[in-house]
C-alpha positions in Angstrom: 23.9 6.0 -6.2 20.7 4.3 -4.9 19.3 1.4 -6.6 16.0 -0.3 -5.9 13.1 -2.1 -7.5 10.2 0.2 -8.0 7.0 -1.6 -8.9 7.9 -3.6 -12.0 11.1 -1.8 -12.9 14.5 -0.8 -11.6 15.3 2.6 -10.3 18.8 4.2 -10.0 19.1 7.6 -8.5 21.8 10.1 -7.3 19.2 11.9 -5.2 20.3 12.9 -1.9 19.3 10.0 0.5 17.8 12.1 3.1 15.1 13.2 0.7 11.8 11.8 1.9 10.8 8.8 -0.2 7.2 10.5 -0.8 9.0 13.4 -2.5 11.1 11.2 -4.7 8.2 8.9 -5.7 5.9 11.7 -6.5 8.1 14.5 -8.0 11.0 12.4 -9.6 9.3 9.0 -10.4 5.9 10.6 -11.3 3.9 8.3 -9.0 1.1 10.5 -7.9 -0.9 7.8 -6.4 1.2 8.2 -3.3 -0.5 11.4 -1.7 0.9 14.4 0.0 -1.1 15.0 3.2 -0.1 15.3 6.8 3.8 14.6 6.4 3.8 13.3 9.9 3.0 9.6 9.3 -0.4 9.9 10.8 -3.0 9.6 7.9 -1.9 6.7 5.6 -2.3 8.7 2.4 1.4 8.1 1.5 1.9 4.4 2.4 3.8 2.1 0.2 4.9 -1.4 0.5 8.7 -1.9 1.2 9.9 -5.5 0.5 13.2 -7.0 1.6 14.6 -10.4 1.0 14.0 -13.0 3.6 15.6 -16.3 2.5 14.0 -17.3 -0.6 11.1 -14.9 -0.6 10.4 -11.2 -0.2 8.6 -9.9 2.8 6.5 -6.7 2.5 5.6 -4.1 5.3 3.5 -1.1 4.9 5.5 2.1 5.5 4.6 5.8 5.4 6.9 7.2 2.7 6.6 10.7 4.1 8.9 9.8 7.0 11.1 7.4 5.1 14.1 8.7 3.8 14.6 7.5 0.0 18.1 6.3 1.0 16.3 3.5 3.0 14.9 2.2 -0.3 18.3 1.0 -1.5 18.4 -2.7 -2.3 14.7 -3.1 -1.5 11.5 -3.6 -3.7 9.1 -0.7 -3.5 5.5 -1.2 -4.5 3.0 1.9 -4.9 -0.6 1.9 -5.7 0.5 2.1 -9.5 2.4 -1.1 -9.0 -0.8 -2.8 -7.8 -2.7 -1.7 -10.8 -2.1 -3.2 -14.3 -4.7 -2.6 -16.8 -7.7 -3.2 -14.6 -8.8 -2.6 -11.0 -7.7 -5.4 -8.7 -10.1 -7.3 -6.3 -9.5 -4.8 -3.4 -10.2 -1.9 -5.7 -13.3 -3.5 -7.2 -14.6 -4.1 -3.7 -14.0 -0.5 -2.7 -15.9 0.6 -5.9 -18.8 -1.8 -5.4 -19.2 -0.8 -1.7 -19.0 2.9 -2.3 -15.8 3.1 -0.3 -14.3 5.9 -2.2 -15.9 9.2 -2.4 -13.2 11.8 -3.3 -10.6 9.2 -3.6 -7.7 10.8 -1.8 -7.4 8.1 0.9 -8.2 5.1 -1.3 -4.7 4.4 -2.4 -3.4 4.3 1.0 -6.2 2.1 2.1 -5.5 -0.4 -0.8 -2.0 -0.4 -0.4 -2.3 -1.0 3.5 -4.8 -3.8 3.1 -2.7 -5.5 0.4 0.3 -5.4 2.7 -1.8 -7.0 5.3 -3.0 -9.8 3.1 0.5 -10.5 1.9 1.6 -11.2 5.5 -1.6 -12.5 7.0 -1.8 -16.1 8.3 -5.7 -16.0 8.5 -8.4 -14.1 6.8 -9.8 -12.3 10.0 -11.7 -9.0 9.7 -10.5 -7.7 13.0 -6.9 -8.2 11.9 -7.8 -6.5 8.6 -9.3 -3.4 10.3 -6.3 -3.1 12.8 -4.1 -3.2 9.5 -5.7 -0.2 8.1 -6.0 1.7 11.4 -3.4 4.3 10.4 -5.3 5.4 7.5 -7.7 8.3 7.7 -10.9 8.8 5.5 -12.0 12.4 5.3 -15.2 12.0 3.6 -16.8 8.5 2.9 -16.9 7.1 6.5 -15.8 3.9 7.6 -18.7 1.4 7.2 -18.3 1.0 3.4 -14.6 0.5 3.9 -15.3 -2.2 6.5 -17.7 -3.8 3.9 -15.2 -3.8 1.2 -12.5 -5.5 3.5 -15.2 -8.1 4.5 -16.1 -8.7 0.8 -12.5 -9.4 -0.1 -12.0 -11.6 3.0 -15.2 -13.6 2.3 -13.8 -14.3 -1.2 -10.4 -15.2 0.1 -12.0 -17.6 2.7 -13.7 -19.5 0.0 -10.8 -19.8 -2.3 -7.4 -19.4 -0.6 -5.8 -20.9 2.5 -3.7 -18.2 4.0 -1.0 -20.6 5.0 -0.5 -21.5 1.3 -0.7 -18.0 -0.1 
């Protein structure tokens, strides 16, 4: 039996541990914000945050769920785009909307999750670090200028309001 936290709930499944996490998340958990695309870990459409205990905190890393077996989720906290949304758009999603960084929307969840993962682990609010953090994500239609503006907008807000060492 596999047990793990999924967004704000607990998940328990007897699914075969070799099943790709992407398939479990979409087909069994119904979380369609995690996208099917390349299935080779190259496009970022399926990224999730995988959290693990590190002392008295949880550390998150961005992983491609298409290459990750669901068995690797056991004992961890999994966050999908649905876990980042409550009832309204968050600051990253608002920045994407305001800057026109989402046209078809297919890649947007992956970009938002990857950037969120970066912000959770960043020790400075640097744009070049943020761009590197989303480098594994591919946009097929919008172009990257609006995505970069979105990142810059969020980073500017953070620089004004949050010390990354205290976040």
